[in-house]
C-alpha positions in Angstrom: -2.0 30.3 39.9 -2.2 26.2 40.7 -1.3 23.6 38.2 -4.8 22.1 36.7 -6.6 20.0 38.9 -10.0 18.8 38.7 -9.8 15.2 40.4 -12.3 16.2 43.2 -14.5 18.6 41.5 -17.7 18.5 40.1 -17.1 18.2 36.3 -20.1 19.2 33.5 -19.2 22.3 31.7 -18.5 21.5 28.1 -15.9 23.4 26.2 -17.5 24.1 22.5 -14.3 25.0 20.2 -16.0 25.5 17.1 -15.1 28.8 15.0 -16.9 32.0 16.3 -20.2 32.3 14.2 -20.5 28.3 13.9 -20.6 27.4 18.0 -24.0 29.2 18.6 -26.2 26.2 17.2 -24.2 23.7 19.4 -24.3 25.6 22.4 -27.8 26.2 22.5 -28.9 22.7 21.4 -26.9 21.5 24.9 -27.8 24.2 26.7 -31.1 22.9 26.0 -30.0 18.9 26.8 -28.7 20.1 30.5 -25.3 21.0 29.8 -23.2 24.4 30.5 -21.0 25.2 28.1 -18.1 27.5 27.5 -16.7 28.4 23.9 -13.0 28.8 23.1 -12.8 28.7 19.1 -9.5 26.8 18.3 -9.9 27.9 14.3 -11.2 30.7 12.1 -12.5 30.1 8.6 -11.3 32.0 5.9 -13.2 31.9 2.4 -10.9 31.5 -0.9 -12.1 34.6 -2.9 -9.1 35.0 -5.3 -8.7 31.8 -7.3 -10.5 32.0 -10.6 -10.8 27.7 -10.2 -13.5 28.1 -8.3 -16.0 30.2 -11.0 -14.6 28.2 -14.0 -15.6 24.7 -11.8 -18.7 26.1 -10.8 -19.7 26.8 -14.3 -18.6 23.5 -15.3 -20.7 21.7 -13.0 -23.0 20.1 -16.2 -19.3 18.2 -16.7 -19.8 15.9 -13.4 -22.2 13.0 -12.7 -21.6 13.6 -8.9 -21.2 16.3 -6.6 -20.1 15.4 -2.9 -19.8 18.0 0.0 -17.6 16.9 3.3 -18.5 20.2 5.2 -21.2 22.5 6.5 -18.6 25.8 5.5 -18.2 23.9 2.1 -22.1 23.7 1.5 -22.7 27.5 2.7 -20.1 28.9 0.4 -20.4 26.2 -2.9 -24.5 27.3 -2.7 -23.7 31.0 -3.1 -21.2 30.3 -6.3 -23.8 28.0 -7.6 -26.5 30.8 -6.9 -24.9 33.3 -9.1 -24.2 31.2 -12.4 -26.7 28.5 -12.3 -30.2 29.7 -12.2 -31.5 26.0 -12.7 -29.5 23.4 -12.1 -28.1 21.0 -14.6 -30.4 17.4 -15.3 -28.4 14.1 -14.0 -26.4 15.6 -11.3 -26.1 13.3 -8.1 -25.7 15.3 -5.0 -24.4 13.8 -1.2 -23.2 15.4 2.0 -21.5 14.2 4.6 -24.0 15.3 7.0 -27.6 16.9 7.9 -25.5 20.3 8.3 -23.5 20.0 5.3 -26.8 18.8 3.1 -28.8 21.8 4.5 -28.2 24.9 2.9 -28.3 23.4 -0.5 -32.0 22.7 0.1 -32.2 26.6 -0.6 -31.5 25.7 -4.1 -34.1 22.6 -4.4 -30.7 20.3 -4.2 -31.4 17.6 -1.4 -28.1 15.3 -1.2 -27.8 12.0 -0.1 -26.8 11.8 3.4 -25.1 8.7 4.7 -26.3 7.5 8.2 -23.1 7.5 9.4 -22.2 11.3 9.1 -18.3 10.4 8.0 -16.3 9.7 4.7 -17.0 6.0 5.4 -20.7 6.9 5.5 -20.2 7.9 2.4 -18.7 5.4 0.3 -21.1 3.5 1.8 -23.6 5.2 -0.1 -25.4 2.7 -3.2 -24.7 5.7 -5.7 -21.4 6.0 -5.2 -20.5 1.9 -5.6 -20.7 1.7 -9.8 -18.6 5.3 -10.4 -16.3 3.7 -13.3 -15.5 6.5 -15.9 -17.5 9.0 -13.7 -16.5 12.5 -13.0 -16.7 13.2 -9.3 -16.3 17.1 -7.6 -15.3 17.1 -4.0 -16.4 20.2 -2.6 -13.9 20.9 0.6 -11.3 23.7 2.6 -8.0 23.5 1.7 -6.0 20.2 3.0 -7.7 17.3 4.8 -8.1 13.8 4.4 -7.5 12.0 1.0 -9.6 8.9 2.0 -12.4 9.7 -0.2 -10.7 10.4 -3.6 -8.5 8.1 -3.1 -11.7 5.3 -2.5 -13.0 6.7 -5.5 -10.3 6.5 -7.8 -9.9 2.9 -7.2 -13.6 2.5 -8.1 -12.6 4.0 -11.3 -14.1 7.6 -10.9 -12.4 10.8 -12.1 -12.1 12.8 -9.1 -11.6 16.6 -8.7 -11.5 19.0 -5.6 -13.0 22.3 -5.5 -11.6 24.2 -2.3 -13.7 26.6 -1.3 -11.8 27.8 2.4 -9.0 27.8 4.3 -8.7 27.0 8.2 -6.4 29.1 10.5 -5.4 28.0 13.7 -6.4 30.6 16.8 -3.6 31.1 18.9 -4.6 30.0 22.5 -2.8 31.8 25.4 -2.1 28.9 28.0 -2.6 31.0 30.9 -5.6 32.1 29.7 -6.8 28.0 28.7 -6.1 27.2 32.4 -8.0 30.2 33.7 -11.4 29.1 31.4 -10.7 25.5 32.3 -10.4 26.1 36.3 -13.0 28.5 36.6 -15.6 27.0 34.8 -14.7 23.3 35.6 -14.5 22.2 32.1 -14.7 18.5 31.8 -15.9 17.9 28.6 -14.1 19.4 24.9 -15.7 18.6 22.0 -12.8 18.5 19.2 -14.1 17.8 16.0 -10.8 16.8 13.7 -7.6 15.8 14.4 -5.7 18.8 14.0 -8.1 20.5 16.5 -6.5 18.1 18.5 -3.3 18.3 17.8 -3.7 22.2 18.2 -5.8 21.9 22.0 -2.7 19.9 23.2 -0.1 21.8 22.1 -1.7 24.4 23.9 -2.1 23.0 27.1 1.7 21.8 26.7 2.6 25.2 26.4 1.8 26.1 30.0 3.7 23.8 32.7 4.5 20.4 32.2 2.0 19.9 35.4 -1.0 21.4 33.5 0.0 19.7 30.3 0.1 16.4 31.9 -3.4 17.1 34.5 -5.2 18.5 31.6 -4.8 15.1 29.3 -5.5 13.0 32.4 -8.4 14.6 33.6 -10.2 16.1 30.3 -12.7 13.9 28.5 -12.1 14.9 24.9 -15.3 14.7 22.4 -14.6 13.4 19.1 -16.3 12.7 15.7 -14.3 9.3 14.4 -12.4 6.4 15.8 -9.4 7.8 13.7 -9.3 10.9 15.6 -9.5 9.2 19.0 -6.7 7.2 18.2 -5.0 10.3 17.5 -5.8 11.9 20.9 -4.9 8.8 22.5 -1.4 8.4 21.1 -1.1 11.7 22.5 -1.6 11.2 25.8 -4.8 11.5 26.6 -6.8 9.3 28.9 -10.6 9.6 28.4 -12.0 10.2 24.7 -15.1 9.1 23.3 -16.7 8.9 20.0 -19.5 10.7 19.0 -20.0 9.2 15.5 -20.1 12.3 13.6 -19.8 16.4 14.6 -23.8 16.8 14.7 -25.4 18.3 18.1 -27.5 14.7 18.6 -24.5 13.1 17.9 -22.4 14.9 20.5 -25.3 15.0 22.8 -25.9 11.4 22.7 -22.8 10.8 23.4 -22.4 12.6 26.3 -25.5 11.4 28.2 -23.9 7.7 27.1 -20.6 8.9 29.4 -21.8 11.0 32.0 
């Protein structure tokens, strides 16, 4: 098998790296927009079910003034918990979500979170309702780990911030040989990577093959990432073609692809 060489080939296929069970909507949207796709999950999502803190925090929702959901996975799991213990939502609770996908699961409970125009942490921090929050209690729904920017910024504004971590991310092992075969056989050119962790995992998987394959992958593949922060990480690892979609929503990714085609 030869090392990766895409320099003189038709390159339009988009590689979607979302977890199993969460990739179909994006692939459908991309295909409807005229983009052929392949799927290679780089991560799986595992719900946390053995932590009694989750139940106690959900039951104490009325102790908070603001609830912020920073991922669609957190939204899906949080609504399952809330539905069990809150047949009617407490009065005066303000809800926020980083994007439409993170807001949508709450609608089934007649909760309609505020969503920023920019589907990023920075967009959340710009919302009017999170400006004057001195003394308020804020609950952030998320997975284990992740960025601290949101909590640190809200704390600096005088809020008391608490996390509720509802799931853990598990990186999927990727065979370098299978990765090369997938890229070459399907003339993959664009790779959608929605976090810095996924960017690093993808690059590490390429580097586990030959030096030539890794070098050519970083030279020829075009990374689609959700923010300048993730783009900076990719470039620091040697990726030569990086575009920012300003969020992980389908429309943002498709708009980005059409812009750089």
